[in-house]
C-alpha positions as CSV (number, residue, x, y, z in Angstrom):
1,M,37.0,-63.3,8.0
2,K,36.0,-61.1,10.9
3,N,32.4,-60.4,11.7
4,Y,32.5,-56.7,12.1
5,D,28.8,-56.4,13.1
6,F,29.5,-58.8,16.0
7,E,32.7,-56.9,17.0
8,Y,30.8,-53.6,16.9
9,E,27.9,-54.8,19.1
10,K,30.4,-56.2,21.6
11,F,32.2,-52.9,21.7
12,V,29.0,-51.0,22.4
13,K,28.0,-53.4,25.1
14,Q,31.4,-52.9,26.8
15,S,31.1,-49.1,26.5
16,P,27.5,-48.2,27.3
17,T,28.3,-44.5,27.5
18,L,29.4,-44.4,23.8
19,K,26.8,-43.8,21.1
20,P,27.1,-44.8,17.4
21,F,27.6,-41.9,15.2
22,V,27.2,-41.0,11.5
23,K,29.5,-38.5,9.7
24,A,27.5,-35.3,9.2
25,D,28.0,-34.8,5.5
26,A,25.7,-32.2,3.9
27,P,22.5,-33.9,2.6
28,L,21.0,-33.2,-0.7
29,L,18.1,-30.8,0.0
30,S,15.4,-29.4,-2.2
31,S,17.1,-26.1,-2.0
32,T,20.5,-27.3,-3.1
33,T,21.8,-25.2,-5.9
34,A,22.1,-26.8,-9.3
35,A,20.2,-29.9,-8.1
36,F,16.8,-30.8,-9.6
37,N,14.1,-28.8,-7.7
38,Q,10.5,-29.4,-8.5
39,V,9.1,-25.9,-7.8
40,Y,6.8,-25.6,-10.8
41,G,4.6,-28.5,-11.9
42,R,3.1,-29.1,-15.3
43,A,-0.4,-28.4,-14.1
44,V,-1.7,-24.9,-14.7
45,W,-4.5,-23.5,-12.5
46,C,-7.0,-21.0,-14.0
47,W,-7.9,-17.9,-12.1
48,V,-10.4,-16.6,-14.6
49,N,-14.0,-17.6,-15.4
50,R,-13.9,-19.8,-18.5
51,T,-16.9,-22.1,-17.7
52,P,-19.4,-22.1,-20.5
53,S,-23.0,-21.3,-19.5
54,L,-25.2,-19.7,-22.2
55,W,-23.1,-21.3,-25.0
56,A,-23.6,-24.7,-23.4
57,A,-27.3,-24.2,-22.6
58,L,-28.3,-23.0,-26.1
59,A,-29.4,-25.6,-28.7
60,K,-27.2,-26.1,-31.7
61,Q,-28.3,-26.7,-35.3
62,T,-26.3,-27.3,-38.4
63,W,-25.8,-24.5,-40.9
64,E,-28.3,-25.7,-43.6
65,N,-29.1,-22.2,-45.0
66,S,-28.4,-18.6,-44.3
67,G,-32.0,-17.5,-43.8
68,I,-35.6,-18.5,-43.4
69,R,-39.1,-17.3,-44.6
70,V,-41.5,-16.3,-41.9
71,I,-45.2,-15.3,-41.6
72,T,-45.5,-11.9,-40.0
73,A,-49.3,-11.5,-40.3
74,D,-52.3,-13.8,-40.8
75,P,-55.3,-13.0,-42.9
76,T,-58.9,-13.8,-41.9
77,W,-58.7,-17.4,-42.8
78,T,-62.3,-18.4,-42.4
79,A,-65.5,-16.5,-43.0
80,G,-69.2,-17.5,-43.3
81,I,-70.8,-17.6,-46.7
82,A,-74.5,-17.2,-47.5
83,E,-76.5,-19.8,-49.4
84,D,-76.0,-19.5,-53.2
85,A,-73.4,-16.6,-52.6
86,T,-70.3,-16.1,-54.7
87,L,-67.2,-17.7,-53.2
88,A,-65.1,-15.4,-51.0
89,D,-61.8,-13.9,-52.1
90,S,-58.8,-16.0,-51.7
91,V,-56.4,-15.2,-48.8
92,K,-52.8,-15.5,-48.0
93,P,-50.6,-14.6,-45.0
94,T,-47.9,-11.9,-45.1
95,Y,-44.5,-13.4,-45.8
96,A,-41.1,-12.0,-45.0
97,Y,-37.6,-13.3,-44.8
98,M,-34.9,-13.4,-42.1
99,K,-31.3,-13.5,-43.2
100,F,-28.5,-14.7,-41.0
101,P,-24.9,-13.8,-41.9
102,L,-22.3,-16.4,-41.3
103,R,-19.7,-15.3,-38.7
104,Q,-16.2,-16.7,-38.3
105,M,-14.6,-16.5,-34.9
106,M,-11.0,-17.5,-34.3
107,T,-8.4,-17.7,-31.5
108,K,-4.8,-18.0,-32.9
109,F,-1.7,-19.0,-30.9
110,Q,1.9,-19.8,-31.5
111,Y,4.8,-21.5,-29.8
112,S,8.4,-21.9,-30.8
113,R,10.1,-25.1,-31.8
114,A,12.6,-24.6,-28.9
115,Q,9.7,-24.4,-26.5
116,M,8.2,-27.6,-27.8
117,I,11.6,-29.5,-27.4
118,L,12.5,-28.1,-24.0
119,S,9.0,-28.6,-22.5
120,K,9.5,-32.4,-22.9
121,N,12.3,-32.4,-20.3
122,D,11.8,-29.3,-18.2
123,D,9.0,-29.5,-15.7
124,S,9.0,-25.7,-15.2
125,I,8.2,-24.8,-18.8
126,A,4.6,-24.5,-20.0
127,T,3.9,-27.1,-22.7
128,P,2.3,-26.6,-26.1
129,Q,-0.3,-29.1,-25.0
130,Q,-1.3,-26.8,-22.2
131,L,-1.5,-23.8,-24.5
132,V,-3.8,-25.8,-26.8
133,K,-6.1,-26.5,-23.8
134,D,-6.0,-22.9,-22.6
135,A,-6.7,-21.6,-26.1
136,A,-9.7,-23.9,-26.4
137,E,-11.1,-22.7,-23.1
138,G,-10.4,-19.1,-24.0
139,H,-12.0,-19.6,-27.4
140,I,-15.3,-20.8,-25.8
141,A,-15.1,-18.0,-23.2
142,G,-14.7,-15.5,-26.0
143,L,-17.8,-16.9,-27.8
144,E,-19.7,-16.5,-24.5
145,T,-18.6,-12.9,-24.4
146,L,-19.7,-12.2,-28.0
147,I,-23.2,-13.7,-27.8
148,Q,-23.8,-11.8,-24.5
149,K,-22.9,-8.3,-25.6
150,N,-25.1,-5.6,-24.0
151,A,-27.1,-3.9,-26.7
152,E,-27.4,-0.8,-24.5
153,T,-23.6,-0.5,-24.2
154,E,-23.0,-0.9,-27.9
155,A,-25.7,1.7,-28.8
156,A,-24.3,4.2,-26.4
157,G,-20.8,3.8,-27.9
158,A,-22.0,3.9,-31.5
159,G,-20.5,6.2,-34.1
160,A,-22.7,5.1,-37.0
161,G,-25.8,3.1,-37.8
162,Y,-25.7,-0.7,-37.0
163,G,-24.6,-2.8,-40.0
164,G,-24.5,-6.1,-38.2
165,G,-21.7,-8.0,-36.5
166,G,-21.2,-5.7,-33.5
167,V,-18.8,-2.9,-33.4
168,D,-16.3,-4.5,-35.7
169,G,-18.8,-5.9,-38.2
170,Y,-17.7,-9.6,-37.9
171,Q,-19.1,-10.8,-34.6
172,P,-22.1,-13.1,-34.0
173,E,-25.4,-11.6,-32.9
174,S,-26.0,-11.2,-29.2
175,I,-28.9,-12.6,-27.1
176,D,-29.6,-9.1,-25.8
177,R,-30.2,-7.6,-29.2
178,I,-32.3,-10.5,-30.4
179,I,-34.5,-10.3,-27.3
180,S,-35.3,-6.6,-27.3
181,A,-38.1,-4.3,-28.2
182,D,-38.9,-0.9,-29.8
183,A,-39.5,0.6,-26.3
184,E,-35.9,-0.1,-25.4
185,E,-34.6,1.5,-28.6
186,D,-36.7,4.6,-27.9
187,D,-34.6,5.2,-24.7
188,F,-31.2,3.7,-25.7
189,G,-31.0,3.8,-29.5
190,G,-29.1,7.1,-29.5
191,T,-28.7,9.1,-32.7
192,Y,-28.0,6.2,-34.9
193,N,-30.1,3.5,-36.5
194,G,-30.4,-0.2,-36.0
195,W,-28.7,-0.8,-32.7
196,Y,-31.7,-2.9,-31.4
197,S,-32.3,-4.5,-34.8
198,P,-30.5,-7.8,-35.0
199,W,-28.2,-9.3,-37.8
200,D,-28.1,-6.5,-40.4
201,G,-29.9,-3.6,-38.6
202,S,-32.5,-3.1,-41.3
203,N,-34.9,-6.0,-42.0
204,Y,-36.0,-6.3,-38.3
205,D,-36.7,-2.6,-37.6
206,R,-37.1,-1.7,-34.0
207,D,-36.4,2.0,-34.5
208,S,-39.9,2.9,-35.6
209,G,-42.2,-0.1,-35.1
210,T,-43.1,-2.9,-32.8
211,T,-43.6,-5.7,-35.4
212,H,-40.4,-7.5,-34.4
213,D,-40.7,-7.0,-30.6
214,A,-39.7,-9.8,-28.2
215,V,-41.5,-9.8,-24.8
216,V,-39.6,-7.2,-22.8
217,V,-40.7,-6.3,-19.2
218,H,-39.3,-3.3,-17.4
219,G,-38.2,-3.9,-13.8
220,D,-41.2,-2.1,-12.5
221,G,-43.5,-4.7,-14.2
222,T,-44.5,-2.7,-17.3
223,L,-45.0,-5.0,-20.3
224,C,-43.3,-3.6,-23.4
225,Y,-44.4,-6.1,-26.0
226,K,-45.9,-3.9,-28.7
227,T,-47.0,-1.5,-26.1
228,G,-45.8,0.8,-23.3
229,N,-42.7,2.9,-23.0
230,P,-41.4,3.2,-19.4
231,A,-38.2,4.9,-18.5
232,F,-35.6,2.3,-19.2
233,T,-33.0,4.8,-18.0
234,T,-34.4,4.2,-14.5
235,D,-33.9,0.8,-12.9
236,A,-36.4,-0.8,-10.6
237,T,-36.1,-3.2,-7.8
238,L,-36.7,-6.8,-8.9
239,S,-40.1,-8.3,-8.0
240,L,-41.7,-11.6,-8.5
241,D,-44.7,-9.9,-10.1
242,A,-42.5,-8.5,-12.8
243,L,-40.9,-12.0,-13.3
244,D,-44.4,-13.5,-13.6
245,T,-45.4,-10.9,-16.2
246,L,-42.5,-12.1,-18.3
247,Y,-43.4,-15.7,-17.9
248,L,-47.1,-15.2,-18.5
249,N,-46.8,-13.2,-21.7
250,C,-44.2,-15.6,-23.3
251,R,-46.7,-18.4,-22.5
252,K,-49.6,-16.5,-24.1
253,N,-47.5,-16.1,-27.2
254,G,-47.0,-19.9,-27.5
255,L,-43.9,-20.7,-25.4
256,D,-43.7,-24.4,-24.5
257,P,-42.0,-24.6,-21.0
258,R,-40.4,-27.9,-22.0
259,N,-38.3,-26.0,-24.5
260,A,-37.4,-23.0,-22.3
261,F,-34.8,-21.9,-19.7
262,F,-34.2,-18.8,-17.7
263,Y,-30.7,-17.2,-17.9
264,T,-29.3,-14.6,-15.6
265,G,-26.2,-13.7,-13.5
266,W,-25.3,-14.7,-10.0
267,D,-26.3,-11.3,-8.5
268,T,-29.9,-11.5,-9.8
269,Y,-30.1,-15.3,-9.0
270,M,-29.3,-14.6,-5.4
271,R,-31.9,-11.8,-5.4
272,I,-34.5,-14.3,-6.7
273,K,-33.6,-16.7,-3.9
274,Q,-34.1,-14.0,-1.3
275,L,-37.6,-13.2,-2.7
276,I,-38.9,-16.7,-2.9
277,D,-40.2,-19.2,-0.4
278,P,-38.6,-22.5,-1.4
279,K,-41.9,-24.4,-0.6
280,E,-43.9,-22.3,-3.0
281,R,-42.9,-21.2,-6.5
282,F,-39.1,-21.9,-6.1
283,V,-39.8,-25.6,-6.5
284,D,-37.5,-28.6,-6.0
285,P,-34.4,-28.6,-8.1
286,V,-34.8,-30.1,-11.6
287,K,-32.2,-32.4,-13.3
288,V,-31.0,-31.1,-16.6
289,S,-28.4,-32.1,-19.2
290,F,-26.4,-30.0,-21.6
291,T,-26.6,-31.6,-25.1
292,V,-26.3,-30.5,-28.7
293,N,-29.9,-29.6,-28.3
294,G,-29.1,-27.3,-25.5
295,V,-30.2,-27.6,-21.9
296,R,-32.9,-30.2,-21.3
297,T,-34.7,-31.4,-18.3
298,E,-34.2,-35.1,-17.6
299,R,-37.2,-37.4,-17.9
300,G,-36.8,-40.8,-16.3
301,A,-33.0,-40.9,-16.9
302,E,-30.3,-41.0,-14.2
303,G,-27.7,-38.4,-15.0
304,G,-27.4,-34.7,-15.7
305,M,-27.1,-32.1,-13.0
306,L,-29.4,-30.3,-10.5
307,V,-30.3,-26.7,-11.1
308,S,-33.0,-24.5,-9.6
309,S,-36.2,-23.8,-11.4
310,Y,-39.0,-21.3,-11.5
311,N,-42.5,-22.4,-12.6
312,G,-40.8,-25.7,-13.6
313,I,-38.4,-23.9,-16.0
314,P,-34.6,-24.4,-15.3
315,I,-32.5,-21.4,-14.2
316,I,-29.1,-21.3,-15.8
317,V,-26.6,-18.8,-14.2
318,G,-23.6,-17.3,-15.9
319,A,-20.8,-14.9,-15.1
320,K,-21.1,-12.9,-18.4
321,C,-24.8,-12.1,-18.4
322,P,-25.6,-8.6,-19.6
323,T,-26.4,-6.2,-16.7
324,D,-28.2,-3.1,-15.8
325,T,-27.6,-2.3,-12.1
326,I,-27.9,-6.1,-11.7
327,S,-28.1,-8.8,-14.3
328,K,-31.0,-9.0,-16.7
329,I,-33.2,-12.1,-16.7
330,Y,-33.8,-13.9,-20.1
331,L,-36.5,-16.4,-20.8
332,I,-35.3,-18.2,-23.9
333,D,-37.4,-20.4,-26.2
334,Q,-34.9,-23.0,-27.6
335,S,-37.2,-24.0,-30.4
336,S,-36.9,-20.5,-31.9
337,I,-33.5,-19.2,-30.6
338,F,-30.4,-21.4,-31.1
339,M,-26.9,-21.5,-32.4
340,R,-26.7,-22.3,-36.1
341,V,-23.3,-23.8,-36.5
342,A,-21.4,-24.4,-39.8
343,T,-18.1,-25.4,-38.0
344,P,-18.1,-26.3,-34.3
345,P,-15.0,-25.3,-32.3
346,T,-12.2,-27.0,-34.4
347,L,-8.4,-26.9,-34.0
348,F,-6.4,-26.1,-37.2
349,D,-2.6,-26.3,-37.6
350,S,-0.7,-24.0,-39.9
351,E,2.5,-24.8,-41.7
352,F,6.0,-25.0,-40.1
353,P,7.9,-22.8,-40.1
354,T,5.4,-20.0,-39.9
355,S,5.3,-17.1,-42.3
356,A,4.7,-13.5,-41.3
357,S,4.5,-10.2,-43.2
358,V,7.0,-7.6,-42.0
359,D,5.6,-4.6,-43.9
360,G,2.0,-5.5,-44.8
361,G,2.8,-7.9,-47.5
362,A,5.8,-6.8,-49.5
363,T,8.4,-8.6,-47.3
364,W,7.8,-12.0,-45.7
365,T,9.8,-13.7,-43.1
366,K,9.8,-17.3,-41.7
367,K,10.2,-18.2,-38.0
368,L,10.8,-21.5,-36.3
369,N,7.4,-21.4,-34.8
370,Y,4.3,-23.5,-34.9
371,E,1.0,-21.8,-35.4
372,S,-2.5,-23.1,-34.7
373,F,-6.0,-21.6,-34.3
374,W,-9.4,-22.6,-33.0
375,L,-12.2,-21.7,-35.4
376,T,-16.0,-21.6,-34.9
377,E,-18.3,-20.6,-37.8
378,G,-22.0,-19.9,-37.4
379,N,-24.3,-17.4,-35.7
380,L,-26.9,-17.0,-33.0
381,V,-30.2,-17.0,-34.9
382,A,-34.0,-16.7,-34.1
383,T,-37.0,-17.9,-36.1
384,R,-39.4,-16.2,-33.8
385,F,-39.1,-13.3,-31.4
386,N,-42.3,-13.2,-29.2
387,T,-42.0,-16.5,-27.4
388,S,-38.8,-15.3,-25.7
389,G,-38.4,-12.3,-23.5
390,K,-36.4,-10.6,-20.8
391,L,-36.8,-8.7,-17.6
392,C,-34.5,-5.7,-17.5
393,A,-33.8,-2.3,-16.0
394,L,-33.2,-4.1,-12.7
395,K,-31.5,-3.1,-9.5
C-alpha cells in the first residue's frame, strides 16, 4: 500500500515552485441563507428604569387590621392639689381613628401555546419565562409609580372631591399626599375637597385645619407645620438652611434618626452634593441594607451597600420621586410610615385555555393562551404624621 503522504512530500521537494492548494468551495458563513444564524440571543436588555427605590426602602408590615386608634390631643395629665382638697376631675386624651382601605394592584400578561412551544427551540423568540421576569419588574415599577404620585398634579387635574385611591379610586396612597400640610392645600387644592387628605379624603382634613399636618418646609425655608402659608406656586432655590429646618422640626416632634431616611431624585441629590463640603455635614457614606423592615443602617455587620448621608441619616435616591422644578426631599420616619401588606408580589396562573368575553359577558370565547398575573395587596399607611416631612417648592 502506497504511502501517499510520503509521495506528496517528495513531489513538493522536487518541485519547490509548486504550492499545495485547497479547492475553494464556498464555506458556511454566518450570513448563509437558510443556515442557523444566531442573531438574537435569549437575553433581553432593559432600557427603562425598573429599579425599585422607595418601595425597597420602606418598611413592610403584615395586614393585621384595616385601621388604628390614635391620640390627637393630650389633656393636662398632672395638676397640683391642695391639702385636704377634693380630688381633681378625671382626664382622658382625645381619641380618633385612622382607616386604611385595602388596595389590590395587578399586572396581567398572556402568551400563546404556540409561543411557548416554539420558544424552546428558536433562539430568536422571546420566552414565556422572560415575560414572567419582565412582568415582575414592571409590576414593582408600577407600584413605585403609584406610591409616588404627585398630590399637586392630581389636585390640578381633579374633576370632583377626593374619595381615596387616586384618580381611579383603586390605587394605594402616595407618599406625597401622606406627607403634606394644610398650607399646600390652600395653594394647590383647587375647587374640590380632599386632595391633600389621605386615604378617604375626609377623616384627615387638610382643607380647613392643620391638625393632621406633616412637617412641610417651603424651599425658601418657611416652616408650614401648623403655621405659615408661603406661595407654594413659586419655587425657591434649594438651601441647606431649609433642609436643616426640615430635619430640626421632625426631630423636635420625636423623630428617631435610626428609623429615618431621606428620599429624593437624582437632580436634587446632585444639587445637595454641590452645596455641601464633604468634610463637614455630608459625612462619610453609611452602609445600609434593604430588608422587610425597610432601609436600615448596618451596625457591626459586613454587608449592605454604601449610600450618602446627611446628619447621619441615609439618602435614598430614586427616578420616580415627585418633582416641583426639581425633585422634592422627603424625610421619612419608618416607625410611623410603612407599607402594610396583605399579599406581597405574588404570581398567579389562570386556567388553560383562557376565557374572554366578546361582548361584555353574553358571549365567551376560549383561546389557546396561557394567562398569568402578578398581584400585590395592601396600602401605604401612616400611624403618625408629624415625625415625617418634606422640603418642596424647589428649583
